[in-house]
C-alpha atoms as a printed R data frame, in Angstrom:
    type eleno elety resid chain resno       x       y       z
1   ATOM     1    CA   MET     A     1 110.034  88.836  94.190
2   ATOM     2    CA   LYS     A     2 106.311  88.801  93.399
3   ATOM     3    CA   ILE     A     3 104.579  85.559  94.354
4   ATOM     4    CA   CYS     A     4 101.095  85.038  92.976
5   ATOM     5    CA   ALA     A     5  98.732  82.225  93.924
6   ATOM     6    CA   CYS     A     6  95.584  80.588  92.673
7   ATOM     7    CA   VAL     A     7  93.215  77.984  94.083
8   ATOM     8    CA   ALA     A     8  92.323  75.130  91.769
9   ATOM     9    CA   GLU     A     9  91.117  71.571  91.344
10  ATOM    10    CA   TYR     A    10  92.485  70.820  87.857
11  ATOM    11    CA   ASN     A    11  89.829  68.174  87.436
12  ATOM    12    CA   PRO     A    12  91.263  67.765  84.876
13  ATOM    13    CA   PHE     A    13  93.792  70.426  83.872
14  ATOM    14    CA   HIS     A    14  92.773  72.002  80.545
15  ATOM    15    CA   LEU     A    15  93.676  74.856  78.186
16  ATOM    16    CA   GLY     A    16  91.724  77.400  80.234
17  ATOM    17    CA   HIS     A    17  93.916  76.594  83.230
18  ATOM    18    CA   LEU     A    18  97.002  76.995  81.065
19  ATOM    19    CA   LYS     A    19  95.772  80.459  80.082
20  ATOM    20    CA   HIS     A    20  95.226  81.324  83.761
21  ATOM    21    CA   ILE     A    21  98.812  80.454  84.697
22  ATOM    22    CA   ASP     A    22 100.109  82.389  81.697
23  ATOM    23    CA   TYR     A    23  97.988  85.396  82.732
24  ATOM    24    CA   MET     A    24  99.598  85.447  86.175
25  ATOM    25    CA   LYS     A    25 103.042  85.423  84.588
26  ATOM    26    CA   THR     A    26 102.598  87.794  81.674
27  ATOM    27    CA   VAL     A    27  99.876  90.207  82.821
28  ATOM    28    CA   LEU     A    28 100.358  90.215  86.596
29  ATOM    29    CA   GLY     A    29 104.131  89.844  86.350
30  ATOM    30    CA   ALA     A    30 104.423  87.020  88.870
31  ATOM    31    CA   ASP     A    31 107.965  85.764  89.469
32  ATOM    32    CA   LYS     A    32 106.681  82.608  91.175
33  ATOM    33    CA   ILE     A    33 103.294  80.894  91.086
34  ATOM    34    CA   ILE     A    34 101.909  78.808  93.937
35  ATOM    35    CA   VAL     A    35  98.786  76.698  93.419
36  ATOM    36    CA   ILE     A    36  96.571  75.633  96.317
37  ATOM    37    CA   MET     A    37  94.966  72.495  94.912
38  ATOM    38    CA   SER     A    38  92.255  70.142  96.159
39  ATOM    39    CA   GLY     A    39  93.367  66.616  96.930
40  ATOM    40    CA   ASN     A    40  91.674  63.444  95.709
41  ATOM    41    CA   PHE     A    41  88.120  64.649  96.389
42  ATOM    42    CA   THR     A    42  86.592  67.845  95.049
43  ATOM    43    CA   GLN     A    43  84.186  70.619  95.961
44  ATOM    44    CA   ARG     A    44  81.417  69.013  93.890
45  ATOM    45    CA   GLY     A    45  81.568  66.021  96.223
46  ATOM    46    CA   GLU     A    46  83.192  63.759  93.644
47  ATOM    47    CA   PRO     A    47  86.507  61.893  93.385
48  ATOM    48    CA   ALA     A    48  88.981  63.624  91.068
49  ATOM    49    CA   VAL     A    49  89.685  62.217  87.604
50  ATOM    50    CA   CYS     A    50  93.322  61.596  88.588
51  ATOM    51    CA   ASP     A    51  95.127  61.482  91.923
52  ATOM    52    CA   LYS     A    52  96.453  64.668  93.493
53  ATOM    53    CA   PHE     A    53 100.120  63.994  92.697
54  ATOM    54    CA   THR     A    54  99.399  63.463  89.004
55  ATOM    55    CA   ARG     A    55  97.333  66.661  88.896
56  ATOM    56    CA   ALA     A    56 100.035  68.581  90.807
57  ATOM    57    CA   ARG     A    57 102.568  67.394  88.226
58  ATOM    58    CA   TRP     A    58 100.336  68.733  85.443
59  ATOM    59    CA   ALA     A    59 100.334  72.147  87.104
60  ATOM    60    CA   VAL     A    60 104.132  72.292  87.358
61  ATOM    61    CA   LEU     A    61 104.575  71.119  83.761
62  ATOM    62    CA   SER     A    62 102.220  73.959  82.789
63  ATOM    63    CA   GLY     A    63 104.167  76.712  84.528
64  ATOM    64    CA   ALA     A    64 103.341  76.575  88.251
65  ATOM    65    CA   ASP     A    65 106.333  76.618  90.592
66  ATOM    66    CA   MET     A    66 104.773  74.890  93.587
67  ATOM    67    CA   VAL     A    67 101.550  73.020  94.353
68  ATOM    68    CA   ILE     A    68 100.242  72.840  97.920
69  ATOM    69    CA   GLU     A    69  97.362  70.620  98.979
70  ATOM    70    CA   LEU     A    70  94.096  72.102 100.184
71  ATOM    71    CA   PRO     A    71  93.150  69.738 103.041
72  ATOM    72    CA   ALA     A    72  90.203  67.435 102.333
73  ATOM    73    CA   VAL     A    73  88.237  68.953 105.207
74  ATOM    74    CA   PHE     A    74  88.011  72.191 103.173
75  ATOM    75    CA   ALA     A    75  88.241  70.834  99.625
76  ATOM    76    CA   THR     A    76  84.978  68.897  99.929
77  ATOM    77    CA   ALA     A    77  82.957  71.660 101.614
78  ATOM    78    CA   ASN     A    78  80.669  74.444 100.393
79  ATOM    79    CA   ALA     A    79  82.040  77.596  98.747
80  ATOM    80    CA   GLU     A    80  82.360  79.621 101.950
81  ATOM    81    CA   ILE     A    81  84.343  76.956 103.826
82  ATOM    82    CA   PHE     A    82  86.344  76.008 100.726
83  ATOM    83    CA   ALA     A    83  87.407  79.644 100.345
84  ATOM    84    CA   LYS     A    84  88.088  80.234 104.048
85  ATOM    85    CA   GLY     A    85  90.246  77.115 104.189
86  ATOM    86    CA   ALA     A    86  92.171  78.090 101.062
87  ATOM    87    CA   ILE     A    87  92.839  81.608 102.355
88  ATOM    88    CA   ASN     A    88  93.952  80.195 105.715
89  ATOM    89    CA   VAL     A    89  96.506  78.065 103.853
90  ATOM    90    CA   LEU     A    90  97.661  81.049 101.766
91  ATOM    91    CA   SER     A    91  97.806  83.378 104.758
92  ATOM    92    CA   ALA     A    92  99.918  80.895 106.736
93  ATOM    93    CA   LEU     A    93 102.520  80.880 103.944
94  ATOM    94    CA   GLY     A    94 103.313  84.502 104.730
95  ATOM    95    CA   CYS     A    95 104.966  85.160 101.375
96  ATOM    96    CA   VAL     A    96 102.081  85.389  98.879
97  ATOM    97    CA   ASP     A    97 101.452  88.826  97.361
98  ATOM    98    CA   GLY     A    98  98.311  88.193  95.308
99  ATOM    99    CA   LEU     A    99  95.497  85.764  94.547
100 ATOM   100    CA   CYS     A   100  94.187  85.440  90.995
101 ATOM   101    CA   PHE     A   101  90.817  83.764  90.442
102 ATOM   102    CA   GLY     A   102  88.611  83.202  87.411
103 ATOM   103    CA   VAL     A   103  85.176  84.837  87.284
104 ATOM   104    CA   GLU     A   104  82.395  85.475  84.791
105 ATOM   105    CA   SER     A   105  82.144  89.179  85.610
106 ATOM   106    CA   GLY     A   106  83.200  91.947  87.984
107 ATOM   107    CA   ASP     A   107  86.399  93.860  88.696
108 ATOM   108    CA   LYS     A   108  88.578  94.148  91.782
109 ATOM   109    CA   GLU     A   109  86.690  97.094  93.271
110 ATOM   110    CA   ALA     A   110  83.297  95.413  92.825
111 ATOM   111    CA   TYR     A   111  84.466  92.314  94.724
112 ATOM   112    CA   LEU     A   112  86.084  94.350  97.486
113 ATOM   113    CA   SER     A   113  82.965  96.504  97.946
114 ATOM   114    CA   LEU     A   114  80.528  93.601  98.172
115 ATOM   115    CA   ALA     A   115  82.863  91.503 100.323
116 ATOM   116    CA   GLU     A   116  83.341  94.336 102.797
117 ATOM   117    CA   ALA     A   117  79.589  94.858 102.995
118 ATOM   118    CA   MET     A   118  78.899  91.135 103.467
119 ATOM   119    CA   ASN     A   119  81.441  90.940 106.273
120 ATOM   120    CA   ASP     A   120  79.264  93.372 108.225
121 ATOM   121    CA   GLU     A   121  78.520  92.007 111.702
122 ATOM   122    CA   SER     A   122  75.988  94.655 112.748
123 ATOM   123    CA   LYS     A   123  72.737  93.700 114.472
124 ATOM   124    CA   GLU     A   124  70.715  95.245 111.643
125 ATOM   125    CA   PHE     A   125  72.467  93.129 109.034
126 ATOM   126    CA   LYS     A   126  72.141  89.918 111.066
127 ATOM   127    CA   LYS     A   127  68.426  90.536 111.563
128 ATOM   128    CA   ALA     A   128  67.861  91.236 107.867
129 ATOM   129    CA   LEU     A   129  69.916  88.162 106.931
130 ATOM   130    CA   LYS     A   130  67.851  85.893 109.173
131 ATOM   131    CA   GLU     A   131  64.651  87.148 107.574
132 ATOM   132    CA   LYS     A   132  65.998  86.428 104.070
133 ATOM   133    CA   LEU     A   133  67.305  82.984 105.027
134 ATOM   134    CA   ASP     A   134  63.888  82.102 106.477
135 ATOM   135    CA   GLY     A   135  62.575  82.615 102.958
136 ATOM   136    CA   GLY     A   136  64.536  79.571 101.800
137 ATOM   137    CA   ILE     A   137  67.094  81.210  99.497
138 ATOM   138    CA   SER     A   138  70.848  80.503  99.314
139 ATOM   139    CA   LEU     A   139  73.225  82.109 101.805
140 ATOM   140    CA   ALA     A   140  74.967  84.252  99.176
141 ATOM   141    CA   LYS     A   141  71.683  85.548  97.795
142 ATOM   142    CA   ALA     A   142  70.269  86.053 101.310
143 ATOM   143    CA   LYS     A   143  73.261  88.200 102.266
144 ATOM   144    CA   PHE     A   144  72.913  90.267  99.114
145 ATOM   145    CA   GLU     A   145  69.166  90.751  99.605
146 ATOM   146    CA   ALA     A   146  69.757  91.685 103.245
147 ATOM   147    CA   LEU     A   147  72.233  94.370 102.199
148 ATOM   148    CA   LYS     A   148  69.830  95.622  99.555
149 ATOM   149    CA   SER     A   149  67.054  95.925 102.143
150 ATOM   150    CA   LEU     A   150  69.403  98.080 104.216
151 ATOM   151    CA   GLY     A   151  69.821 100.527 101.350
152 ATOM   152    CA   ARG     A   152  72.940  99.190  99.581
153 ATOM   153    CA   GLU     A   153  71.692  99.571  96.017
154 ATOM   154    CA   ASP     A   154  75.220 100.202  94.714
155 ATOM   155    CA   LEU     A   155  76.369  96.576  94.942
156 ATOM   156    CA   ASP     A   156  76.712  94.299  91.891
157 ATOM   157    CA   GLN     A   157  74.194  91.436  91.979
158 ATOM   158    CA   ASN     A   158  76.073  89.603  89.209
159 ATOM   159    CA   LEU     A   159  78.733  88.691  91.760
160 ATOM   160    CA   ILE     A   160  76.327  86.168  93.316
161 ATOM   161    CA   SER     A   161  74.977  84.914  89.987
162 ATOM   162    CA   SER     A   162  77.416  82.087  89.267
163 ATOM   163    CA   PRO     A   163  79.517  79.608  91.283
164 ATOM   164    CA   ASN     A   164  82.818  81.138  90.150
165 ATOM   165    CA   ASN     A   165  81.738  84.665  91.042
166 ATOM   166    CA   ILE     A   166  80.481  83.450  94.427
167 ATOM   167    CA   LEU     A   167  83.768  81.645  95.064
168 ATOM   168    CA   GLY     A   168  85.713  84.768  94.096
169 ATOM   169    CA   LEU     A   169  83.570  86.770  96.488
170 ATOM   170    CA   GLU     A   170  84.215  84.250  99.278
171 ATOM   171    CA   TYR     A   171  87.989  84.457  98.687
172 ATOM   172    CA   THR     A   172  87.761  88.234  98.959
173 ATOM   173    CA   LYS     A   173  85.682  88.092 102.140
174 ATOM   174    CA   ALA     A   174  88.157  85.687 103.740
175 ATOM   175    CA   ILE     A   175  91.154  87.835 102.746
176 ATOM   176    CA   LEU     A   176  89.549  90.934 104.273
177 ATOM   177    CA   LYS     A   177  88.691  89.075 107.480
178 ATOM   178    CA   ASN     A   178  92.186  87.597 107.765
179 ATOM   179    CA   LYS     A   179  93.782  91.011 107.173
180 ATOM   180    CA   CYS     A   180  96.628  89.163 105.443
181 ATOM   181    CA   GLY     A   181  97.355  91.885 102.889
182 ATOM   182    CA   ILE     A   182  96.929  89.636  99.846
183 ATOM   183    CA   GLU     A   183  95.832  91.525  96.718
184 ATOM   184    CA   ILE     A   184  92.995  90.102  94.614
185 ATOM   185    CA   TYR     A   185  93.081  89.796  90.835
186 ATOM   186    CA   PRO     A   186  89.798  88.676  89.247
187 ATOM   187    CA   MET     A   187  90.340  87.286  85.736
188 ATOM   188    CA   ILE     A   188  87.432  87.019  83.301
189 ATOM   189    CA   ARG     A   189  86.975  83.380  82.236
190 ATOM   190    CA   GLU     A   190  86.058  82.061  78.822
191 ATOM   191    CA   GLY     A   191  82.839  80.032  78.571
192 ATOM   192    CA   ASP     A   192  80.540  78.547  81.196
193 ATOM   193    CA   HIS     A   193  82.197  76.190  83.681
194 ATOM   194    CA   ASN     A   194  78.894  74.261  83.997
195 ATOM   195    CA   ASP     A   195  78.508  73.741  80.240
196 ATOM   196    CA   LYS     A   196  78.450  69.995  79.542
197 ATOM   197    CA   THR     A   197  79.068  70.438  75.807
198 ATOM   198    CA   LEU     A   198  82.686  69.923  74.754
199 ATOM   199    CA   LYS     A   199  84.037  72.925  72.868
200 ATOM   200    CA   LYS     A   200  87.055  73.216  70.583
201 ATOM   201    CA   GLY     A   201  90.026  74.760  72.385
202 ATOM   202    CA   ILE     A   202  89.095  76.141  75.804
203 ATOM   203    CA   THR     A   203  86.200  74.176  77.266
204 ATOM   204    CA   SER     A   204  84.902  73.470  80.764
205 ATOM   205    CA   ALA     A   205  86.251  70.741  83.042
206 ATOM   206    CA   THR     A   206  82.615  69.653  83.382
207 ATOM   207    CA   SER     A   207  82.360  68.978  79.646
208 ATOM   208    CA   ILE     A   208  85.627  67.013  79.697
209 ATOM   209    CA   ARG     A   209  84.428  64.838  82.594
210 ATOM   210    CA   GLU     A   210  81.140  64.172  80.804
211 ATOM   211    CA   VAL     A   211  83.031  62.926  77.758
212 ATOM   212    CA   LEU     A   212  85.264  60.765  79.942
213 ATOM   213    CA   LYS     A   213  82.223  59.255  81.643
214 ATOM   214    CA   SER     A   214  80.875  58.265  78.227
215 ATOM   215    CA   GLY     A   215  84.107  56.405  77.450
216 ATOM   216    CA   GLU     A   216  85.060  58.667  74.534
217 ATOM   217    CA   LYS     A   217  88.440  59.880  75.754
218 ATOM   218    CA   LYS     A   218  89.745  60.602  72.235
219 ATOM   219    CA   LYS     A   219  87.353  63.541  71.947
220 ATOM   220    CA   ILE     A   220  89.242  65.537  74.617
221 ATOM   221    CA   LYS     A   221  92.643  65.290  72.931
222 ATOM   222    CA   LYS     A   222  92.597  68.890  71.658
223 ATOM   223    CA   SER     A   223  91.139  70.294  74.886
224 ATOM   224    CA   VAL     A   224  93.962  69.332  77.258
225 ATOM   225    CA   PRO     A   225  97.789  69.377  77.165
226 ATOM   226    CA   PRO     A   226  99.330  66.137  75.771
227 ATOM   227    CA   PHE     A   227 100.641  64.961  79.155
228 ATOM   228    CA   VAL     A   228  97.147  65.277  80.665
229 ATOM   229    CA   TYR     A   229  95.643  63.226  77.835
230 ATOM   230    CA   THR     A   230  98.276  60.525  78.363
231 ATOM   231    CA   ASP     A   231  97.792  60.320  82.132
232 ATOM   232    CA   ILE     A   232  93.997  59.994  82.161
233 ATOM   233    CA   LYS     A   233  93.103  56.309  82.064
234 ATOM   234    CA   GLU     A   234  89.475  55.806  82.991
235 ATOM   235    CA   TYR     A   235  86.737  57.657  84.820
236 ATOM   236    CA   PRO     A   236  84.651  57.419  86.941
237 ATOM   237    CA   TYR     A   237  86.252  55.086  89.458
238 ATOM   238    CA   ALA     A   238  84.786  52.370  91.667
239 ATOM   239    CA   PHE     A   239  83.593  54.572  94.531
240 ATOM   240    CA   ASN     A   240  79.886  53.836  94.099
241 ATOM   241    CA   LYS     A   241  79.645  50.864  96.459
242 ATOM   242    CA   LEU     A   242  82.052  52.371  98.994
243 ATOM   243    CA   ILE     A   243  80.008  55.555  99.299
244 ATOM   244    CA   MET     A   244  76.704  53.678  99.418
245 ATOM   245    CA   ALA     A   245  78.066  51.350 102.099
246 ATOM   246    CA   SER     A   246  78.920  54.333 104.292
247 ATOM   247    CA   VAL     A   247  75.383  55.732 103.837
248 ATOM   248    CA   LEU     A   248  73.847  52.434 104.945
249 ATOM   249    CA   LYS     A   249  76.308  51.980 107.807
250 ATOM   250    CA   ASN     A   250  76.102  55.408 109.450
251 ATOM   251    CA   SER     A   251  73.022  56.474 111.388
252 ATOM   252    CA   ALA     A   252  70.846  59.487 110.650
253 ATOM   253    CA   ASP     A   253  72.068  61.054 113.901
254 ATOM   254    CA   TYR     A   254  75.653  60.708 112.673
255 ATOM   255    CA   MET     A   255  74.823  62.275 109.313
256 ATOM   256    CA   ALA     A   256  73.020  65.167 110.999
257 ATOM   257    CA   LYS     A   257  76.432  66.330 112.278
258 ATOM   258    CA   ILE     A   258  77.652  66.890 108.706
259 ATOM   259    CA   ILE     A   259  77.740  70.513 107.608
260 ATOM   260    CA   ASP     A   260  74.826  71.453 105.296
261 ATOM   261    CA   CYS     A   261  72.940  68.304 106.328
262 ATOM   262    CA   THR     A   262  70.148  70.310 107.942
263 ATOM   263    CA   GLU     A   263  66.365  70.400 108.238
264 ATOM   264    CA   GLY     A   264  66.092  66.612 108.428
265 ATOM   265    CA   LEU     A   265  67.970  66.024 105.168
266 ATOM   266    CA   GLU     A   266  69.739  63.089 106.829
267 ATOM   267    CA   ASN     A   267  66.391  61.284 107.173
268 ATOM   268    CA   ARG     A   268  65.631  61.887 103.506
269 ATOM   269    CA   ILE     A   269  68.996  60.430 102.497
270 ATOM   270    CA   LYS     A   270  68.586  57.375 104.738
271 ATOM   271    CA   ALA     A   271  65.016  56.751 103.515
272 ATOM   272    CA   PHE     A   272  65.908  56.885  99.816
273 ATOM   273    CA   SER     A   273  69.080  54.801 100.315
274 ATOM   274    CA   LYS     A   274  66.943  51.734 101.109
275 ATOM   275    CA   ASP     A   275  65.642  51.379  97.562
276 ATOM   276    CA   ASN     A   276  68.326  53.233  95.609
277 ATOM   277    CA   ASN     A   277  71.699  51.520  95.913
278 ATOM   278    CA   ASP     A   278  73.475  53.641  93.296
279 ATOM   279    CA   VAL     A   279  75.032  57.036  94.132
280 ATOM   280    CA   GLU     A   280  73.757  58.746  90.984
281 ATOM   281    CA   THR     A   281  70.214  57.527  91.559
282 ATOM   282    CA   LEU     A   282  70.302  58.427  95.242
283 ATOM   283    CA   VAL     A   283  71.549  61.958  94.510
284 ATOM   284    CA   GLU     A   284  68.817  62.436  91.927
285 ATOM   285    CA   LYS     A   285  66.100  61.234  94.319
286 ATOM   286    CA   VAL     A   286  67.286  63.261  97.327
287 ATOM   287    CA   SER     A   287  68.013  66.550  95.557
288 ATOM   288    CA   THR     A   288  65.380  69.242  95.155
289 ATOM   289    CA   LYS     A   289  65.409  72.915  94.187
290 ATOM   290    CA   ARG     A   290  66.392  73.689  97.789
291 ATOM   291    CA   TYR     A   291  68.892  70.822  98.125
292 ATOM   292    CA   THR     A   292  71.100  70.897  95.034
293 ATOM   293    CA   GLN     A   293  72.817  67.805  93.672
294 ATOM   294    CA   ALA     A   294  76.228  69.289  94.523
295 ATOM   295    CA   ARG     A   295  75.133  69.796  98.125
296 ATOM   296    CA   VAL     A   296  73.884  66.210  98.406
297 ATOM   297    CA   ARG     A   297  77.113  64.872  96.880
298 ATOM   298    CA   ARG     A   298  79.184  66.872  99.374
299 ATOM   299    CA   ILE     A   299  77.168  65.417 102.229
300 ATOM   300    CA   LEU     A   300  77.687  61.873 100.913
301 ATOM   301    CA   THR     A   301  81.423  62.496 100.511
302 ATOM   302    CA   ALA     A   302  81.723  64.010 104.004
303 ATOM   303    CA   ASN     A   303  79.855  61.001 105.383
304 ATOM   304    CA   PHE     A   304  82.218  58.674 103.487
305 ATOM   305    CA   LEU     A   305  85.375  60.436 104.724
306 ATOM   306    CA   GLY     A   306  84.110  61.099 108.246
307 ATOM   307    CA   ILE     A   307  84.067  64.900 108.144
308 ATOM   308    CA   ASP     A   308  81.570  66.527 110.508
309 ATOM   309    CA   LYS     A   309  80.874  70.201 111.156
310 ATOM   310    CA   TYR     A   310  82.798  70.165 114.446
311 ATOM   311    CA   MET     A   311  85.966  69.044 112.690
312 ATOM   312    CA   ILE     A   312  85.553  71.757 110.059
313 ATOM   313    CA   GLU     A   313  85.056  74.409 112.737
314 ATOM   314    CA   ASP     A   314  88.164  73.249 114.612
315 ATOM   315    CA   CYS     A   315  90.285  73.216 111.451
316 ATOM   316    CA   LEU     A   316  89.166  76.722 110.497
317 ATOM   317    CA   GLU     A   317  90.192  78.028 113.923
318 ATOM   318    CA   CYS     A   318  93.570  76.275 114.188
319 ATOM   319    CA   LYS     A   319  96.985  76.577 112.602
320 ATOM   320    CA   LEU     A   320  97.361  73.511 110.400
321 ATOM   321    CA   TYR     A   321 100.218  72.781 107.961
322 ATOM   322    CA   THR     A   322 101.542  73.318 104.454
323 ATOM   323    CA   LYS     A   323 101.652  70.031 102.533
324 ATOM   324    CA   ILE     A   324 103.766  70.474  99.389
325 ATOM   325    CA   LEU     A   325 102.667  68.119  96.629
326 ATOM   326    CA   ALA     A   326 105.013  69.181  93.836
327 ATOM   327    CA   VAL     A   327 107.758  71.700  93.048
328 ATOM   328    CA   ASP     A   328 109.476  72.731  89.833
329 ATOM   329    CA   GLU     A   329 113.084  71.476  89.856
330 ATOM   330    CA   ASN     A   330 114.174  74.987  88.869
331 ATOM   331    CA   ALA     A   331 112.220  76.613  91.710
332 ATOM   332    CA   LYS     A   332 113.536  74.668  94.698
333 ATOM   333    CA   ASP     A   333 114.492  77.970  96.305
334 ATOM   334    CA   LEU     A   334 110.762  78.497  96.839
335 ATOM   335    CA   ILE     A   335 110.814  75.738  99.488
336 ATOM   336    CA   SER     A   336 113.352  77.762 101.486
337 ATOM   337    CA   ILE     A   337 111.250  80.900 101.101
338 ATOM   338    CA   VAL     A   338 108.115  79.105 102.276
339 ATOM   339    CA   ASN     A   339 109.991  77.581 105.218
340 ATOM   340    CA   SER     A   340 111.304  81.017 106.191
341 ATOM   341    CA   TYR     A   341 107.928  82.762 106.191
342 ATOM   342    CA   SER     A   342 105.427  79.998 107.039
343 ATOM   343    CA   SER     A   343 103.635  80.200 110.376
344 ATOM   344    CA   VAL     A   344 102.778  76.470 110.227
345 ATOM   345    CA   PRO     A   345 104.839  73.285 109.722
346 ATOM   346    CA   VAL     A   346 105.883  72.651 106.116
347 ATOM   347    CA   LEU     A   347 105.539  68.998 105.116
348 ATOM   348    CA   THR     A   348 107.798  67.556 102.406
349 ATOM   349    CA   ARG     A   349 108.691  64.180 103.945
350 ATOM   350    CA   LYS     A   350 107.284  61.681 106.445
351 ATOM   351    CA   SER     A   351 109.381  62.866 109.401
352 ATOM   352    CA   ASP     A   352 107.852  66.361 109.138
353 ATOM   353    CA   VAL     A   353 104.496  64.980 110.295
354 ATOM   354    CA   SER     A   354 105.891  64.515 113.829
355 ATOM   355    CA   SER     A   355 105.586  68.282 114.323
356 ATOM   356    CA   LEU     A   356 101.775  68.144 114.005
357 ATOM   357    CA   LYS     A   357  99.593  68.126 117.104
358 ATOM   358    CA   LYS     A   358  95.902  67.741 117.969
359 ATOM   359    CA   THR     A   359  93.645  69.308 115.300
360 ATOM   360    CA   ALA     A   360  96.439  69.663 112.729
361 ATOM   361    CA   LEU     A   361  97.344  66.000 113.099
362 ATOM   362    CA   LYS     A   362  93.697  64.963 112.892
363 ATOM   363    CA   CYS     A   363  93.301  67.031 109.716
364 ATOM   364    CA   PHE     A   364  96.398  65.457 108.155
365 ATOM   365    CA   GLU     A   365  95.250  61.965 109.106
366 ATOM   366    CA   LEU     A   366  92.039  62.663 107.204
367 ATOM   367    CA   ASP     A   367  94.122  63.548 104.127
368 ATOM   368    CA   VAL     A   368  95.940  60.228 104.568
369 ATOM   369    CA   LEU     A   369  92.615  58.380 104.801
370 ATOM   370    CA   ALA     A   370  91.307  60.150 101.680
371 ATOM   371    CA   ASN     A   371  94.480  59.125  99.856
372 ATOM   372    CA   ASP     A   372  94.193  55.503 101.037
373 ATOM   373    CA   LEU     A   373  90.522  55.273 100.024
374 ATOM   374    CA   TYR     A   374  91.322  56.775  96.638
375 ATOM   375    CA   ASN     A   375  94.112  54.214  96.201
376 ATOM   376    CA   LEU     A   376  91.680  51.440  97.164
377 ATOM   377    CA   ALA     A   377  89.112  52.442  94.564
378 ATOM   378    CA   THR     A   378  91.547  53.229  91.749
379 ATOM   379    CA   GLY     A   379  94.276  50.653  92.273
380 ATOM   380    CA   ASN     A   380  96.851  53.418  92.757
381 ATOM   381    CA   LYS     A   381  99.733  53.130  95.194
382 ATOM   382    CA   GLN     A   382 100.479  56.786  95.843
383 ATOM   383    CA   ASN     A   383 102.414  57.481  99.047
384 ATOM   384    CA   GLU     A   384 100.804  60.310 101.045
385 ATOM   385    CA   ASN     A   385 104.219  61.598 102.191
386 ATOM   386    CA   LEU     A   386 105.492  62.084  98.648
387 ATOM   387    CA   THR     A   387 106.687  65.441  97.307
388 ATOM   388    CA   LEU     A   388 107.331  65.507  93.571
389 ATOM   389    CA   PHE     A   389 110.188  67.412  91.952
390 ATOM   390    CA   VAL     A   390 109.177  67.947  88.356
């Protein structure tokens, strides 16, 4: 049996995602598909358009066999941590043969070559990397420029040119470091995931969210499956005051412990929060060319959820758990397979949580908190210990 996986947010699920699942089945020949999906908060530092159980149900209705939650500690972090966390979850399953991810360019060999080079731990590389980082460029670009300065002219610079390519590269790096034997399958995407203009047919999740924010839900009807259109009620939700309250409540010293909140950025956030009591306005004021809006949003979300860099480091180093959100009724045998191969506890009901200890329990409790806060802001009553059979 060939089991293929993907990492997703489905924020919201659209026709491009449907094509991705179909590609894994028809082109890659996957017998079963497992999705590692972000919970109620996403990598852009925003709450998802619908809760994680609703989005997991969409995935199963669209052809996925199982949806597993990517813990909030990883789902709300930068690309490198997001990818490392996702690969840790996949690796712990012990039964996944391949990972398929959407990219703008590049083939399997290009990603493997650059990932292997970037995983270099030599003194020469570290020295060159420090010099490039001191120049104020992004980590991905700094690593590429460092390699180039060491004579690696054969590497494809396009692989660090877009968020999806960078994420694909980070998945590949993590797979090579984990030595988990998972094959990679880059799939060329259609369109630009950052494009805010709604297109007919396959369009970006960004464009769909922009339309939803404007209150014109009817416009997305032909861009998403019917069940997705029916489930989406309103967006955005009432998180604004909750997030701003956490910014005002927590000290600059506390915020300085958040990953990516460096170089005094915490003081900048605190200073601007005094006169800007709206999240959108605050993000706009704080962000610069060096500090992107996505980075600022992730910091605000981490501050809101209570995720600091020490917790992230601990979670990356420890065995955690497999939280199953949804399973296809016709693929229940996959639960037995996962239970047989998994190196971590598999959670499908409340009693399973008793097997978690220390860091794993702390990580799960954060997922519970994220779920409770999402329920508070949206009026939902989703039970964290639920597993859907669709």
